[in-house]
N, C-alpha and C positions, 0 to 999 in steps of 0.2 A: 125459659124456666129450671130452672140450677134444680133439680131435687133428686130421690136418689135412682143411678140413672143406668144404664149399661151403655153410654156415649149415644152421640148424633147420629142419625143414619146420614148417611154420603149424601140421598137425596132428600135428605129434611129440607141437608148445612142447601142447596141450591134452590131449594125453596124461599128458602127464612133467608137472605141474605144481610138486611139492614139488624139483624142480632145475634147474642149469640144464646142461644138456646142448648137444656142438656135435658129435653124431655124425655122419656121413659120409651124402650120400644115397645111396649105394651101396657094396655091400665092396669095389668092385676099387677107390674109392677112397681106399683105406687099406690093402690086401694087395697084392700083385705078382707074381707065376706061383709062386700058391698058401703063400708062404708073408707075414709081416708086413712092415712096414719096418725099421728100425733106429736106433737110439743104445746100447743097453745091454743086457748079457746078463737073463733077467728074476732075481731075486733069489730068494732058498728061503724056508722059512716066515719065518713075522713074530717078529722079539724080544721077548721078555716087555717090561713097563716101560714106561714114560712114553711113547718115542718107540719104535713100533714098525719091523722093516724094510720098505725101500719097495724098489720096482723102478725109480727112475727112472732118466737115462740118465747120470750121471755122468763122462759121456763127449765133450763138447763137441767136440775137437780129433780123436776118433775117422777115419781115413779110409778106409773101405772103395774095394781103388782108390787109393790116396793115390799124389801120388811122396815122396819123402821127404827128396827134397833141399830142399826149404823151411827147414828149421832148420839145411841148412849154408850156405844160399845167407843166413840171420842171424848167422851167426859170421865168412864172408865179407864182407858192405856192407862193413867199418868200414876198411877195405882199399882199394876203391874211390879212383879219381883223384876230386877236386873239379870239380863244374863251375858253371859260371855262368849265370846269365837261363834260358833254355829260349823254346821258342813258344808266341804268343805268340794266343789266342783271342779272341774277342768279348765283349764286357763280359757278366759272365752273377752270378747269384746265387751266391753262398756261404755258406756249405756247399748244395752240390746238396738239393734236397728227397727225403726217402724220397719213393717214389711207391706210392702204397696204395691198392689193386684192389676195385669191385665185387665180386668172389666171386673162390672160390678156384678153380682148372684144376684135372681127375685129371693124375697128377702119369702120365707114361710105364711102360709092362712095364716099359723098357730101364734103368731109374734101379732098383738095386739098393744094398742095403747090408748089414749084415754082423750088426747086433744088433737087436734087433725095436724098436721108435719107439714108444713108450710103452705096454708090457706088460700092467700093470694101472688103466689109466686109467679113470677112474667119471668121472661128472659128477657136475659138479658141486653140494653141499647146499644146497638153500634153507636158512639157521639162522634159528631164534626171532629174536623183535626185542633181547630183556632177553637175550640172550647176551652173556659177555664173550666177545672170542676175543683168543690171543696170536697175536702175531703172531713171525715169527724168520725172522733173512739168517743161509744158508747159503749155504757156499760152502767148496771144496773143490779141490783141484789135479785136470785134467784124466786123466781115464782114471785118476783114484788108484783106482780097483776092483781095476784089472790092474798095474798098477805103484808105490802107495805115490804116497810124497812124493816119488818122479822131476820130476815136473813141475813140484810146485810149487819147488821150485829156481830152478826161472825164472821160476815169479810168473805160469805159466801155471794159471788158474784156474777154473773151471765157477761158476755164481751159481744159483742156486734161492731158494724164500719158501717157510716152512712155517706154518700155521696150527694152533693147537692149542682145540678147544671146549671153555670151561666146564663146558656144560649136560648136553654127552656124554660126556667126558673123549677126541675121541676128534681126532687128528691128521691132517694133508695137508700134501702135499709140491707145490709147483704150481711149473715149470720151463716158456722154451720155448728151442729149439735145432730141431738141424739132424734132417731128416729122414733122409739121407743119409752123414751123415756132414759134416764137413768137407772135407774134399779133394774133393770132389763138390759141394760149394756154389763151393769157392774157386776149381777149373781145372774146364775142362769134357772133355765124350768126342772125339774129331775120330771120326766114326766113316762108316766107309766109304760110298761115295756121296753122302752130304751133304757141303752143300758149307759149311754154318754150322757151327760149332762148338755140341755138345748137352749141354745145362745140366743137371744132375740138381739142383738148388741150392732147393728150400722147404724151410721151418720152418716148426712153428707149437709151442702150446704145450699142454703135459703138466697133468694135476692128478688127484692118486689117494691115495689114503689112505696115512696113514703117514708117518714120518720114521726115517731109516736111521741112527741115532744114529751107530751105528761108524762110517759112510761119510764124512757132515759133519764128526766132531768127533776126529777119530783124527790127520788133519790137514789139519785146516783150520777152520771157522768153523761155531757152532749157538749162535745169540745174537739173548736177544732186544730189538726194536727199537720196541714200541709195540705197544697194546689200541687194539683196536677194537669196536663194537656188532653185534648179530645185522644191523640195519638198513643199516648201511657195507659191513660182509663184502658183501651181496646186491647193493646197488647197486655192488661191485667188479667180482662177480662180469659181471656185467651187461654193463660196460665191457668182458672181460675178452676175454667172447662177440665184442661185436664188433672188438677189436685183434684179434682172433684171424684173423677173419675176411677181413680189408683188411689187413694189414700179413703179407705170405706169402713174399717172399724172403730166404732165407737174405742178405745182405752182412757179408763177413770183412773186406774195410779198412777202416781209416777214413787219410787221406789227406788231409799239411796239408804247408804251405810249410815250415817246418822243422823242429826241435824243441823252439825258443821256446813256451812254453806261451802269450804271445798270437801268434803265426801264423796265416795264414786256413788254417782245416781248407774244404780241394777236395771231403773227401765224408765223411760218418758212418759209422762200423760200424750194421748192427742186426744183433743175435745176443743171448745167455742175456741178459745183466749190463744190454740197453738193457732188455731186458721188464720186469726187476725193476727199475731207476729209475722205467720209466716206471708201475709198480704201486703205486713206493710215495710216487711223486707224487700219482700219480688218490690212492691212500690220505689224503694230508696235503689235498686238498683238497677228501677228503671230511668230512677233520674231525680227522683221525691226526695223536696231538704223538708226536714221533720221540724217542727217548735221542739224548744230546750224544754221539757213540761216531761215531769215525775206522773209513770204510767204502773200501776200495781195492781198485780195480775193472781188470780185464788190459785190455787194449789192442794188437793189429796194427796197426803206422803206416810206410805207405810218405810219403819225402817226395819231390816233387818239384814243377817250378813249375807256372806254371798251364796247365790242364789242356788238352787239346785234343776238344772232340767230332768225332766221327767219324760217327755215323749211328746204327741199328737192323743190326737183321743183314739185311731187305727193301732196306733202302740200300746195304748191302754188298755180302750175298752170293743178291741176287735174281738175276733176269737181266736186268736194266737196273746191276746194282751193279756197286763198282768193284770191280775182279777183281786189280791189284797192291794194294788195301787187304784185301782177304780174306785172298790168300797171304799175305802176312805178318801177320795175327793168329792165322795155323791156323801159320805155323812159330813162332812165339814160345809158342802154345800147347803146339805137340810135346812138347817136353822132358819136360815136368809129368808126362807118362803115367803109368803102370805098369811097374817094369824086371822087365826076364827075366835079367837077368844083369849083373856086377858093371864090365862094360865097357859097357851103356847104361847101367850110372850116369853112370859118370865124363865119359860122351862126355855124356852130358844138362845131366850138371852144368855142363861147360863152356861148352854152350852158353847155356844163364840167367844164366852169369858172364858171360858176352859180351854176351850183351842187356840184363841188366838193370846190370848196374857199368859195364862198358868204354863198350859205348853205347847209357846211360840210358836206358832203351826199358823201359815198360811199359805192351801193352796192360787198361782197364782193363773188364769188367762189370758196368754196375750202373743200375740199372733200367730193365730189360731192354736197352741201349742199351750203344754205344761205343764209349769216352775215350782218347783216345795221354796218357801221364803222361812230362813231361822228368823223370825220375831226376835225380837231384839228393841228393849225400850229407848225411847217414849211410845211404841207402835205405831201410832195411827195418830196427824197433825192435820190441820188445816191455815196453814200459809196464804199471808196474802200481801208478797214481798213488792219490790220494783222490778219490774221488765225496764229499761231507758230501750227509747224508741230510736229506728235505727236512725247511723251516720251518715248515712251514707255506704261504707263501706260495700264491699262486691259479693264478702260472707257467708251461703246463704245461712238462714235462719231454719233450724229443728232439721225435718228430712230432712 
């Protein structure tokens, strides 16, 4: 079962030689206050037919406690005043490499989510070497299960990959998404008595039996992209175990210098589509040959001048930290809190516009560190652009 885990204990691995499982070392790691973490409501009984119904998320943009101001900011961003130049920092490597970790920390009980994370997750089975396994590209609008194609019109999509065994006839879905929904991965909580913003921003892989054909085909995509052997599948499963144990924090934003395709990328996102792209590339490295079909993915992009490194939680919010900078960061994140009234909503919306568009300020949390982004037009944009399937190159994609 792939969940947000600390790894697979060696003694457990010896007990279960016929599956690749990433069970948590302790139940507290995947259950909070007596209820599981979340991403999508559990689905009903399996559908009959080739692709039985799954219980995967399809809710990558769901946000328990998330401010609704971000979509409005998207609409208002193009009308902000232009800005040239920006603060300059020391020469750095761009984009900033995504940081991997040796282990996955336990989640804090404070972090809550609306829907159960990976509710029917299962261990990745070990396939027979001679098996022929079909690999499917899966894509659907975020929250399709609740809103249908509404977010599909904005090209806000969630991605996954499906597998079908020719020997057993069973099929499976694999995806990567937020433990606590997008809002909690994008903006922190400002908790009373705590100086530093508090983040609930882990993401993890989820593997479960079945493919929900109604979910993926109704408003999205379910298409065969390649076939692999059982041996290749098993090698991929071992890679997924490593990838899931070391890449643990969800990063919503891509940050780049301008809308030009050749512009400098300051930070790359780390979300559902990037996991699928890494999986495809791993399969290509193992010898998979992909079909020549167009594949597009969603990115949420911030536009800024060269970012300025500010420090980590200790250096900014600790006893010897910069109190002025700490107050500025808290002030920036405060308007993104959940709202209790219409008046609060519009007051905070104005504050966000003032920070991001009028004063060209954005504080980014990436790799557990804070950066200042000197924002510039068009400030923020959702794009849906083509990223080709691998051509068999041995060059690794992503991190």
